[in-house]
C-alpha positions as CSV (number, residue, x, y, z in Angstrom):
1,M,-21.7,109.9,42.8
2,R,-21.7,107.2,45.7
3,A,-21.0,107.9,49.3
4,A,-21.4,106.4,52.8
5,A,-21.7,107.8,56.2
6,G,-18.1,108.8,57.6
7,D,-16.9,109.9,53.8
8,K,-16.0,113.3,53.3
9,L,-17.7,115.9,50.8
10,I,-15.5,118.6,49.3
11,V,-17.5,121.4,47.3
12,E,-14.6,123.5,45.2
13,G,-15.6,127.0,44.8
14,T,-16.5,127.8,41.5
15,Y,-16.5,131.8,41.6
16,G,-13.6,134.2,42.2
17,G,-14.8,134.7,46.0
18,D,-16.0,131.2,46.7
19,N,-14.3,129.3,49.1
20,R,-13.8,125.5,49.2
21,R,-15.9,123.7,51.6
22,E,-15.4,120.4,53.4
23,G,-17.9,118.4,55.3
24,L,-18.5,115.2,56.8
25,I,-21.3,113.0,55.5
26,V,-23.2,111.8,58.4
27,S,-26.6,110.2,56.6
28,V,-27.0,108.6,53.3
29,E,-30.7,108.7,52.0
30,H,-30.4,105.8,49.6
31,A,-29.1,102.3,50.1
32,D,-26.9,102.5,46.9
33,G,-25.0,105.5,48.3
34,S,-26.6,108.1,45.8
35,P,-27.4,111.7,46.9
36,P,-28.9,113.5,48.7
37,Y,-26.6,113.3,51.7
38,T,-26.9,114.8,55.0
39,V,-23.5,116.9,55.6
40,H,-22.0,118.3,58.8
41,W,-19.7,121.3,57.4
42,L,-16.5,121.5,59.0
43,D,-16.4,125.5,58.7
44,N,-19.5,126.5,60.7
45,E,-20.8,123.2,62.5
46,H,-24.2,123.2,60.5
47,E,-25.9,120.2,59.0
48,T,-27.5,120.4,55.9
49,L,-29.1,118.0,53.1
50,V,-26.7,118.2,50.2
51,F,-27.7,117.3,46.3
52,P,-23.8,117.6,45.2
53,G,-23.2,119.3,42.0
54,P,-20.6,119.1,39.4
55,D,-18.2,121.0,41.9
56,A,-18.4,118.4,44.4
57,R,-16.5,115.3,45.0
58,V,-16.6,112.5,47.7
59,V,-13.3,111.4,49.5
60,H,-14.0,107.8,50.8
61,S,-12.9,107.0,54.4
62,V,-10.5,104.1,55.0
């Protein structure tokens, strides 16, 4: 997985009651774009350091 600041991170809910989460990647720790990422979550306005799992995908900004 590779990302850049400004890309969107989408994490799909893997369990019955889990919701899909979307966030904006605000910073990338490594020059090659590999995780972890600092993500600003759109649902609650919090920022967290994220190590994306297999249920996550990056949507690159244009």
